[in-house]
TORFI-8566 format. One record per residue (C-alpha): z, x, y. Coordinates in steps of 0.001 Angstrom, whole numbers, padded with zeros to 6 digits, always signed. Layout:
ZXY ...
REM end
This chain:
-016423+066550+072146 -017470+064018+069576 -020430+064902+067441 -023665+063278+068601 -025068+060474+066522 -027791+061322+064056 -030396+059365+066003 -029486+061151+069278 -029695+064553+067627 -033016+063603+066062 -034451+062477+069410 -033346+065726+071068 -034808+067888+068320 -038134+066049+068247 -038317+066040+072039 -037668+069780+072226 -040328+070426+069604 -042835+068511+071761 -041726+069365+075322 -041041+073113+075024 -044539+073989+073710 -046111+071724+076364 -044063+073399+079101 -044983+076899+077923 -048663+076041+077662 -048671+074482+081147 -046976+077506+082733 -049265+079912+080911 -052359+077988+081953 -051282+077700+085596 -050359+081383+085814 -053568+082470+084162 -055738+080391+086479 -053854+081397+089632 -054145+085078+088684 -057758+084985+087554 -059236+083019+090469 -058779+085749+093104 -060582+088154+090810 -063389+085658+090324 -063888+085141+094073 -063629+088944+094862 -063139+088463+098649 -061568+091905+099196 -064447+093553+097381 -066986+091646+099379 -065225+092599+102648 -065467+096288+101670 -069101+095884+100714 -069844+094094+104018 -068158+096812+106124 -069922+099656+104361 -073189+097725+104412 -073039+097157+108145 -072475+100871+108716 -075376+101729+106458 -077674+099254+108191 -076644+100531+111654 -077363+104105+110567 -080685+103092+109078 -081797+101331+112242 -081329+104539+114272 -083841+106348+112124 -087571+105998+112701 -088727+103139+110421 -091935+101417+109687 -092342+097717+110177 -092026+097089+106470 -088834+099091+106271 -087324+097172+109190 -088184+093876+107529 -086479+095023+104299 -083358+096096+106189 -083261+092728+108000 -083603+090872+104708 -080827+092936+103166 -078592+092242+106161 -079189+088472+105810 -078389+088537+102063 -075272+090523+102763 -074049+087996+105354 -074825+085061+103032 -072952+086685+100150 -070000+087448+102382 -069922+083836+103578 -069965+082522+100051 -067153+084899+099062 -065041+083619+101948 -065717+080028+100878 -064725+080821+097280 -061574+082494+098511 -060716+079492+100667 -061236+077088+097758 -059371+079329+095322 -056241+079292+097450 -056152+075503+097439 -057321+075209+093818 -054272+077110+092629 -052019+074557+094289 -054071+071693+092862 -053914+073234+089400 -050144+073671+089731 -049710+070014+090736 -052037+068906+087923 -050058+071033+085463 -046824+069387+086532 -048412+065931+086157 -049772+066820+082723 -046362+068140+081752 -044714+064905+082874 -047264+062851+080946 -046763+064978+077839 -042995+064734+078257 -043161+060943+078495 -045474+060699+075489 -043298+063122+073521 -040158+061145+074296 -041838+057914+073190 -043071+059491+069989 -039681+061119+069376 -037907+057801+069969 -040266+056007+067586 -039871+058644+064882 -036104+058695+065299 -035955+054927+064929 -038178+055082+061861 -035839+057655+060319 -032374+056862+061654 -032362+053070+061197 -033294+053113+057508 -030845+055972+056908 -028051+054084+058720 -028895+051042+056625 -028789+053013+053388 -025477+054604+054402 -024043+051097+054905 -025416+050138+051504 -023619+053034+049836 -020368+051855+051455 -020983+048342+050111 -021712+049734+046654 -018540+051813+046796 -016481+048697+047584 -018259+046617+044947 -019718+044236+047542 -023208+042700+047236 -026143+044192+049113 -027977+042184+051782 -030680+039983+050261 -034275+041248+050436 -036504+039766+053151 -037999+036472+052087 -041700+035733+052581 -042565+033408+055423 -044986+030606+054627 -047209+029539+057504 -049607+026619+057124 -052576+026227+059394 -055131+023473+059599 -058749+024333+058858 -061786+023249+060771 -061210+019627+059813 -057731+019023+061043 -057484+015580+059401 -058576+016853+056024 -055518+017884+053993 -057669+020013+051724 -058671+022178+054666 -055114+023357+055306 -054682+027082+054868 -051381+028608+053758 -050508+032139+054727 -047636+034052+053180 -046244+036895+055241 -043269+039135+054600 -040808+040398+057155 -041592+043863+058460 -039462+046465+056723 -037983+049385+058620 -039078+052928+058058 -041726+054559+055941 -042777+053113+052558 -040605+055734+050840 -037514+054042+052295 -038585+050732+050779 -038929+052492+047427 -035417+053879+047905 -034100+050408+048785 -035668+048942+045667 -034203+051735+043539 -030755+051141+045040 -031013+047400+044316 -031963+048166+040720 -029064+050621+040489 -026642+047994+041841 -028000+045463+039343 -027468+047909+036497 -023973+048760+037754 -023087+045088+037957 -024483+044526+034487 -022432+047468+033239 -019288+046103+034898 -019839+042691+033322 -020433+044274+029935 -017287+046383+030290 -015223+043315+031220 -016793+041305+028405 -016166+044123+025932 -012517+044252+027000 -012195+040479+026610 -013811+040542+023181 -011575+043400+022139 -008542+041331+023085 -009976+038272+021288 -010724+040309+018174 -007250+041778+018115 -005761+038295+018419 -008100+036997+015716 -007084+039810+013330 -003414+039032+013849 -003939+035285+013426 -005950+035842+010229 -003197+038101+008893 -000464+035606+009752 -002378+032740+008119 -003240+034620+004943 +000320+035769+004248 +001778+032308+003601 -001401+030989+001952 -000888+033033-001213 +002522+031566-002151 +001297+028116-001069 -001576+028359-003555 +000745+029504-006350 +003096+026633-005607 +000156+024217-005438 -001082+025329-008857 +002356+024588-010362 +002576+021221-008607 -000765+020086-010035 +000616+020298-013571 +004138+019044-012881 +003829+016452-010111 +003770+012779-011160 +000690+010669-010608 +002206+009102-007487 +002229+012500-005785 -001218+013676-006896 -002806+012351-003688 -000341+014383-001631 -001138+017446-003729 -004841+016913-003038 -004127+016735+000712 -002206+020005+000526 -005050+021604-001423 -007654+020407+001061 -005677+021625+004071 -005021+024942+002326 -008764+025364+001868 -009307+024578+005543 -006681+027153+006528 -008355+029667+004232 -011747+029054+005872 -010119+029383+009280 -008466+032665+008286 -011815+033990+007057 -013447+033022+010367 -010737+034786+012329 -011007+037831+010095 -014794+037933+010444 -014578+037693+014221 -011866+040332+014275 -014101+043094+012898 -017492+044541+013711 -020219+045035+011067 -019111+047716+008659 -020873+050081+006319 -024021+052171+006688 -026995+050418+008301 -030327+050070+006522 -033776+048661+007115 -033804+044853+007122 -036867+042737+006356 -036389+040119+009078 -039064+037784+007713 -037372+037559+004329 -033908+037318+005922 -034961+034396+008154 -036748+032602+005326 -033854+032899+002842 -031072+032118+005341 -032871+029063+006746 -033560+027542+003341 -030005+028148+002134 -028336+026812+005306 -030383+023689+006090 -029833+020744+003706 -032824+018870+002240 -032016+015785+004348 -033142+017640+007491 -036778+018662+007987 -037193+022424+008270 -040185+023978+010012 -040484+027724+009405 -042893+029737+011589 -042602+033383+010590 -045121+036010+011632 -046461+038379+009027 -045569+042072+009230 -042565+041662+011516 -041003+044964+012642 -038136+046012+010435 -034696+046136+012011 -032335+049004+011268 -028969+047334+010920 -026605+045306+008737 -028225+042601+006630 -025006+040656+006081 -024046+040543+009757 -027533+039433+010848 -027751+036809+008099 -024291+035522+009055 -025264+035264+012731 -028390+033267+011899 -026479+031118+009411 -023853+030201+012032 -026585+029096+014446 -028347+027079+011745 -025112+025342+010717 -024496+024385+014345 -028047+023020+014518 -027419+021000+011344 -024205+019551+012814 -026020+018678+016066 -028999+017048+014335 -029225+013273+014294 -030708+011021+011622 -034210+012172+010678 -033362+015471+012347 -035716+018400+012467 -034927+022113+012827 -037614+024614+013801 -037106+028312+013096 -039561+030746+014688 -039658+034505+014102 -042072+036479+016251 -042685+040101+017181 -041502+040835+020734 -040730+043644+023154 -037466+044892+024656 -038618+047231+027405 -040729+049811+025570 -039208+049050+022172 -040584+046801+019441 -038303+043883+018660 -037996+040659+016684 -037284+037357+018438 -035769+034542+016369 -035549+031035+017832 -033683+028114+016255 -034427+024726+017846 -033028+021324+016910 -033711+017792+018187 -030057+016847+018433 -027811+015631+021218 -028178+018678+023405 -025551+020411+025534 -024571+019598+029109 -025597+022256+031664 -021984+022896+032697 -021036+023590+029063 -024066+025640+028060 -022702+028919+029433 -019467+028534+027447 -020909+028083+023951 -020664+031829+023243 -016978+031971+024162 -014444+032287+021322 -012365+029220+020480 -014693+026848+022357 -015824+023968+020120 -016573+020246+020189 -016317+019803+016434 -013080+018352+014993 -011303+021038+013030 -013692+023752+014211 -012503+027199+015262 -015144+027778+017953 -015958+031159+016457 -019402+030560+014937 -021527+031411+017962 -019017+034033+019129 -019407+035812+015767 -023187+035458+016012 -023284+036980+019501 -020979+039793+018409 -023313+040649+015499 -026445+040616+017684 -024773+042720+020378 -023724+045197+017692 -027460+045675+017033 -028229+046212+020743 -029818+042767+020906 -029599+039863+023327 -028785+036169+022957 -029999+033212+024962 -029565+029442+024864 -031450+026552+026461 -030678+022877+026050 -031645+019451+027333 -029364+016457+026880 -030848+013988+024423 -033643+016367+023359 -031944+019267+021630 -030965+022907+021892 -032714+026219+021274 -030891+029462+020487 -032755+032768+020705 -031911+036190+019290 -033904+039279+020321 -033165+042332+018194 -034774+045752+018741 -036460+047335+015742 -035140+050673+014509 -032794+050885+017453 -029288+050065+016273 -028343+053071+014245 -024805+053011+015594 -022638+049956+015890 -021034+049304+019259 -017385+050191+019578 -014766+049177+022099 
REM end
């Protein structure tokens, strides 16, 4: 025999808890009343009293009595007959009352049974449906599938007293009725948050694996580029002193391209490793001020907005300065004539932790929406000769400090890059 469903078992248990006590109470009440009523009426006792009383009265009448004594005996005889009549009436009613009470008990039991079954069914639905739903959710989570979306609020508009007046329209927002007790809704919300965190963890794990592969490739590329660069530079130094004037332009081209390869190798090498060395406290206000002034040329207006007494960040000064410098150099490249770059450093919060938020905004060409999500990817660039590693290195450095990155852009108006770095929270650098 297959095991009964949870809801069926729950209905049976709740019904038994309600029906069995009602049945026992009804039987006890009916039995008590049917047993007690004959004692209350006392017909047999009254019959005995009447028989003995009649004998006593008959014996008393045979004796010589005064008129007063005869009147007292007559009065006693009348009271005795009235009492006996009332006892017979009570006995007659008691016999039928027991049957009425039994029928009423059965009716009450049926009513209680019906009410108990309704209550049991309602309680079972309130318990079993949310539990069945949550069981399905666990199966979806186990298979990595998304959970059903939460109920959306329903907007209902109603006209006020003046139906033609648009300002009198009332808008009501109602939400779909959720199943089960409020505790189930709390459990649903917790499960949604758990799924969101799991999905975020999966994405981070995949991203970490991708970055590990990119970094390994970058290390190998940097190594392969640097190896031939050393003899090329030695050969170039000899050519500068021995080559005729007609070949000096070619030597300059080789020198320029060698420098470009060297910069590319350094970029690959920087991307191929995480921040190294012991972390220390970093004065973010001073770091932002120095890096901005050293990275932005005088031809571009620089607007620095740095809060006083910013929280200090426990991390790697060089990595953070390099991340900000890469963003500023991109902003310089994107700026048009009479360009302006705004750098803002403000105190912020990451959950319960103090943090520093740095925003770099330019008024350049902007980035198309379909390309905005790719700017952090390695090897993605629109600049001729670029490696596409600047923002990837910047994101890697911020992530190594448990921070977050964000970018917003509007075509023709410019781009804003934001870093949010927790204070005193990155004692250990992330590892793959």
